[in-house]
C-alpha positions in Angstrom: 81.1 71.4 111.0 80.2 74.9 111.8 78.6 77.1 109.1 80.2 75.4 106.1 78.4 74.7 102.9 77.8 71.6 100.7 77.1 71.3 97.0 75.4 68.2 95.5 74.9 67.0 91.9 72.5 64.0 91.1 72.8 61.7 88.2 70.4 59.0 87.0 67.0 57.9 88.2 64.4 59.3 90.5 65.6 57.0 93.3 68.9 58.9 93.3 67.0 62.2 93.4 65.2 60.9 96.4 68.5 59.8 98.0 70.0 63.2 97.4 67.1 64.8 99.4 68.2 62.7 102.4 71.9 63.4 101.9 71.1 67.1 101.9 68.9 66.9 105.0 71.6 64.9 106.9 74.3 67.5 106.1 71.9 70.3 107.1 71.4 68.6 110.5 75.2 68.9 110.9 75.0 72.7 110.5 75.9 72.9 106.8 74.2 75.1 104.4 73.3 74.0 100.8 75.1 75.9 98.1 74.6 76.1 94.3 78.2 77.2 93.8 80.8 74.3 93.6 83.6 76.9 93.6 83.1 77.8 97.2 81.4 74.7 98.8 83.3 72.9 101.6 81.8 69.5 100.6 81.1 68.4 97.0 78.9 65.3 96.6 78.2 63.5 93.3 75.3 61.1 93.6 76.0 58.7 90.7 74.4 56.4 88.3 75.9 53.2 86.9 73.1 51.9 84.5 75.2 52.8 81.5 78.9 53.2 80.9 78.1 56.6 79.4 76.6 57.7 82.8 79.9 56.7 84.5 81.9 58.6 81.9 79.9 61.8 82.7 80.7 61.4 86.4 84.4 60.9 85.8 84.5 63.9 83.5 82.5 66.0 86.0 84.8 65.1 88.9 87.8 66.2 86.9 86.2 69.6 86.0 85.2 70.2 89.6 88.6 69.4 90.9 90.2 71.8 88.3 87.9 74.5 89.7 89.3 74.0 93.2 93.0 73.8 92.8 94.6 75.3 95.9 91.3 75.4 97.7 90.3 71.8 98.1 86.9 70.6 99.4 85.9 67.2 100.7 84.9 65.2 97.6 82.2 62.5 98.1 81.3 59.9 95.4 77.9 58.4 96.4 75.4 56.2 94.6 75.5 53.1 92.4 79.0 53.7 91.0 80.3 53.0 94.5 79.2 49.4 94.2 81.2 48.7 91.0 84.3 46.7 91.8 86.5 48.9 89.5 85.5 52.2 91.1 87.6 52.1 94.2 90.7 51.0 92.2 90.3 53.8 89.8 89.8 56.4 92.6 93.0 55.3 94.3 95.0 55.3 91.1 93.7 58.2 89.1 91.3 60.3 91.2 93.1 60.6 94.6 91.3 63.8 95.6 88.1 61.9 96.3 87.8 61.5 100.1 84.5 59.6 100.7 82.7 56.8 98.8 79.3 55.7 99.8 76.9 53.2 98.2 73.1 53.9 98.1 72.4 52.0 101.3 75.1 53.8 103.2 74.3 57.5 102.5 73.3 58.1 106.1 77.0 57.6 107.0 78.2 60.5 104.7 78.1 63.3 107.3 80.3 61.3 109.7 82.8 60.2 107.0 82.9 63.8 105.6 83.7 65.0 109.1 86.6 62.5 109.4 88.0 63.0 105.9 90.8 65.3 105.2 90.4 67.2 101.9 93.2 67.4 99.4 95.3 65.4 97.0 96.1 61.9 98.3 93.8 62.3 101.3 92.8 59.1 103.0 89.8 57.4 101.2 87.0 56.6 103.6 84.4 54.0 102.3 80.9 52.9 103.2 79.9 50.3 100.7 78.0 47.0 100.9 79.3 43.6 99.8 79.1 43.3 96.0 76.4 41.1 94.6 78.1 38.6 92.2 75.3 36.3 91.2 71.5 35.9 91.1 71.6 34.2 94.5 70.1 36.2 97.4 72.7 37.8 99.7 73.1 40.7 102.1 74.1 43.3 99.5 70.7 45.2 99.2 71.1 48.9 99.5 68.5 49.4 102.4 68.3 52.7 104.2 67.3 52.9 107.9 63.7 54.2 108.5 63.2 57.7 109.9 66.0 59.5 108.0 65.3 63.2 107.3 64.6 64.7 103.9 65.0 68.2 102.6 61.9 70.1 101.6 62.1 70.4 97.8 60.2 73.2 96.2 57.2 72.0 94.2 53.9 70.2 94.6 55.1 66.6 94.1 57.4 64.4 96.1 59.0 61.0 95.7 58.4 58.1 98.1 60.7 55.0 97.8 58.7 51.9 98.5 61.3 49.2 97.9 65.0 48.6 97.4 66.9 46.4 95.0 65.9 44.2 92.1 65.4 40.5 91.4 64.8 40.7 87.7 68.3 40.2 86.2 67.4 41.5 82.7 70.4 40.5 80.7 71.4 44.0 79.8 71.1 45.6 83.2 73.6 46.2 85.9 71.1 47.4 88.6 70.6 44.1 90.5 74.4 44.0 91.0 74.7 47.5 92.4 71.4 47.8 94.2 71.2 44.2 95.5 68.1 41.9 96.0 64.6 43.2 96.2 63.4 44.2 99.7 60.0 46.0 100.3 59.5 48.6 103.0 56.8 48.0 105.5 53.5 49.4 104.3 53.0 51.4 107.6 56.4 53.1 107.0 55.4 54.1 103.4 52.0 55.4 104.5 53.6 57.4 107.4 56.0 59.0 105.0 53.2 59.9 102.6 51.1 61.4 105.3 54.0 63.5 106.5 54.5 64.8 103.0 50.9 65.9 102.8 51.3 67.8 106.0 54.3 69.5 104.5 52.0 70.7 101.6 52.7 68.3 98.8 49.7 67.4 96.7 51.1 64.5 94.8 53.4 61.5 95.5 55.3 59.3 93.2 56.1 55.8 94.5 59.5 54.6 93.5 61.1 51.2 93.1 63.0 49.2 90.5 59.8 47.2 90.0 57.0 48.6 92.1 54.6 45.9 91.0 56.6 43.3 92.9 56.0 45.2 96.2 55.5 42.6 99.0 56.7 39.7 96.9 60.2 39.5 98.4 61.3 36.0 99.2 63.8 36.6 102.0 62.8 39.9 103.6 60.5 40.5 106.6 57.6 41.0 104.2 54.7 43.4 104.1 52.1 41.4 106.1 50.6 40.1 102.9 50.0 43.5 101.3 50.9 43.7 97.7 51.1 46.7 95.4 47.4 46.9 94.7 46.7 46.9 98.5 49.3 49.7 99.1 47.6 51.9 96.4 44.2 51.4 98.1 45.7 52.3 101.6 47.4 55.4 100.2 44.2 56.4 98.4 42.6 56.9 101.8 45.0 59.7 102.9 43.2 63.0 103.4 44.7 65.9 101.6 46.5 63.8 99.0 45.3 64.5 95.5 47.4 62.3 93.2 49.4 59.1 93.3 51.8 58.0 90.7 54.4 55.2 90.6 57.5 54.3 88.7 58.9 51.8 87.4 56.5 49.0 86.5 57.4 45.6 85.0 54.9 44.1 82.6 55.5 40.6 84.0 54.3 41.5 87.4 51.4 43.9 86.5 48.3 42.0 87.4 44.7 42.5 86.6 44.1 43.3 90.3 46.6 46.2 90.0 44.8 47.5 86.9 41.5 47.3 88.8 43.1 49.2 91.7 44.0 52.0 89.4 40.5 52.1 88.0 38.9 52.2 91.5 41.2 54.5 93.4 40.3 58.1 92.4 43.7 59.5 93.5 45.8 57.0 91.5 46.6 58.6 88.1 45.6 56.8 84.9 49.0 56.6 83.5 50.8 53.2 82.9 54.4 53.2 82.1 55.1 49.6 80.9 58.6 49.1 79.4 58.1 46.6 76.6 61.8 46.8 75.5 61.2 44.7 72.4 58.3 43.2 70.4 60.2 40.0 69.4 59.6 37.0 71.6 63.1 35.8 70.7 64.7 39.0 71.8 62.5 39.2 75.0 63.7 35.8 75.9 67.4 36.8 75.4 66.7 39.9 77.5 65.2 37.7 80.3 62.1 39.8 80.5 59.7 37.0 81.5 56.8 37.8 79.2 55.9 37.4 75.5 54.6 39.9 72.9 51.1 38.3 73.2 51.1 38.6 77.0 52.1 42.3 76.7 49.4 43.0 74.2 46.8 41.2 76.4 47.9 43.4 79.4 47.7 46.7 77.5 44.4 45.6 76.0 43.0 44.9 79.4 44.2 48.3 80.6 42.5 50.1 77.7 39.3 48.2 78.4 39.3 48.6 82.2 40.6 52.2 82.5 39.1 54.2 79.6 41.2 57.2 78.7 44.4 55.9 80.3 47.7 56.7 78.8 50.3 54.0 78.2 54.0 54.8 77.8 57.0 52.6 77.4 60.7 52.0 77.1 62.2 50.4 74.0 65.8 49.1 73.3 66.9 49.0 69.7 69.8 46.9 68.5 69.9 44.2 71.2 72.5 41.6 70.2 71.1 39.3 67.5 68.2 41.6 66.6 67.2 41.1 63.0 65.1 43.3 60.8 62.2 40.8 61.4 62.7 41.3 65.2 62.6 45.0 64.7 59.4 44.9 62.7 57.8 42.9 65.6 58.7 45.9 67.8 57.1 48.4 65.3 54.1 46.2 65.2 53.6 46.5 69.0 54.1 50.3 68.8 51.4 50.5 66.1 49.0 48.2 67.9 49.3 49.7 71.3 49.5 53.3 70.1 51.7 54.4 73.0 51.2 58.0 74.2 55.0 58.2 74.4 58.1 56.1 74.3 61.6 56.4 75.7 63.9 54.9 73.1 67.4 53.7 73.5 70.2 52.2 71.4 71.6 49.1 73.0 74.9 49.8 74.7 76.9 46.9 76.1 77.3 47.2 79.9 80.3 45.6 81.3 79.3 43.1 84.0 76.0 42.1 82.3 75.2 38.9 80.2 74.2 40.9 77.2 77.7 42.5 76.9 79.1 39.1 76.2 76.5 37.9 73.7 77.3 37.2 70.1 75.6 39.2 67.3 76.5 42.7 68.4 75.0 45.1 65.9 76.9 47.9 64.2 76.2 51.4 65.5 75.0 52.7 62.1 72.4 50.0 61.8 71.1 50.6 65.3 70.9 54.3 64.7 68.9 53.8 61.4 66.4 51.5 63.2 66.1 54.0 66.0 65.2 56.8 63.7 62.5 54.7 62.0 61.1 53.8 65.4 61.1 57.5 66.5 59.4 58.5 63.3 56.5 56.0 63.8 56.1 56.8 67.5 56.3 60.6 67.0 53.4 60.4 64.5 51.3 58.4 66.9 52.0 60.7 69.9 51.1 63.8 67.9 47.9 62.2 66.6 46.9 61.1 70.1 47.6 64.6 71.5 45.7 66.4 68.7 42.7 64.1 69.5 42.6 65.9 72.8 42.0 69.4 71.3 38.6 70.6 72.5 38.6 68.4 75.6 38.7 69.7 79.1 41.3 68.1 81.3 42.4 68.3 85.0 46.0 69.4 85.6 48.0 69.8 88.8 49.7 73.2 88.4 53.4 72.9 89.1 54.9 76.4 88.3 54.6 79.4 86.1 56.2 79.1 82.7 59.6 81.0 83.0 59.3 82.0 79.4 55.7 83.4 79.5 54.1 84.9 82.6 50.7 84.2 81.1 51.2 80.5 81.2 51.2 77.9 83.9 52.8 74.5 83.6 51.1 71.3 84.9 50.4 67.7 84.1 47.3 65.8 83.3 46.4 62.7 85.3 47.7 60.8 82.2 51.1 62.6 82.6 50.9 64.9 79.6 52.5 68.4 80.0 50.0 71.3 79.6 50.8 75.0 79.2 47.7 76.7 80.6 46.8 80.3 79.9 45.6 82.2 83.0 47.0 85.7 82.9 50.0 87.3 84.6 48.1 88.2 87.8 46.9 84.6 88.5 48.3 82.5 91.3 47.7 78.8 90.5 50.7 76.9 91.8 49.6 73.8 93.7 46.0 74.1 92.3 44.0 71.5 90.5 42.6 73.3 87.4 40.3 72.4 84.6 41.9 73.4 81.2 40.3 73.3 77.8 42.9 72.1 75.3 43.2 74.3 72.2 46.6 73.3 70.7 48.7 70.2 70.7 52.3 69.2 69.8 54.4 66.1 70.3 55.7 67.2 73.6 53.0 69.5 75.0 49.4 70.5 75.1 48.2 74.1 75.4 44.9 75.5 76.5 42.9 78.0 78.6 42.1 77.6 82.3 38.3 77.3 82.6 38.1 76.9 86.4 40.0 76.0 89.6 38.8 72.8 91.1 41.0 72.7 94.3 43.2 75.6 95.5 
């Protein structure tokens, strides 16, 4: 491929970000240079998300804009990621987007360099595909998007790195397309995860974030080689032993599979951060059942209560969907009740959007957009007040942050996160050099989205 260049855009979740690091490294091994200019790149890759139809729409729109930039000077266009697994994607590409040359699902991104080499850029070029068989039911099959071990990854600037610990999902929440595009759940072998984490520490990273659609189910696969009996709690304990690693995070958790043993592991492992992201989605048992979430409101409250009791000072954040089909005002009040009782440190809130191919899209009782928007605003108002109060309660405390970078707007400030995943702006002066340090900061100001304070000491350079 000579000294050509590639340009990559990533949509969606952290797993896609991690996959883009591998795509970039594979192309670099072929002699290509990364570029931040799509106007001149020889290969343009969009690593896509399919979780919502709005995410798809962004990709189609972006493809059109990028193509318009390159009329008369055509690159190789690559569509990678979850959209490649949707049955309608290939048909649309062939009929309406003929300038795309390569399509690769998440488990086949290692094939992109070869396919890009073979592809001929330009309108009506031959479309080369690397996709897995689609998953059409909850039955186990061979469609899981599993990557081979030992693939390279680009060094990404920063102090934290992602480590995928499992692929696929077995949950089949009624609103979610992910199990159909990512396939059944399969865990990586613990030794491979640990080896990757150690390599990242050697590269200079101070923190790792473990990734999976449901990290709590690590090792519970019923059809994969297994993990030698090691579950998620055991994996945390093994990673906690790695010299030079300062922090361990994980994302995403499922309340149904978060056991007391896992909570205890967080409490006992000094490198595992005391932040629990537990998507409740709804506080109504009736809606939770329709969502196929596998737990009740009472069970969720018991879990969060145990976390608060076992890990004092821990933060708990969540995801909430408003306006699921059939949701009544009474159901919504049950959700508000959970928010007020748990007192989440923060919440990602979403209006339900029907996703073609999911059970929820066909359900009766779809709620008008105006009603969903009104409920969402009420929820945001309640949660914002709670978040602000919890943050203000931290004023006067001294907290440990992992310094990520200097604030681009103010050279006197450094940005970093607490162990509980709160963003802190730390005053240290323009001549300081704190990137990658663990610093103790006294909190003097608090807002909904940030804390601000003064660096008191550097704990670890």
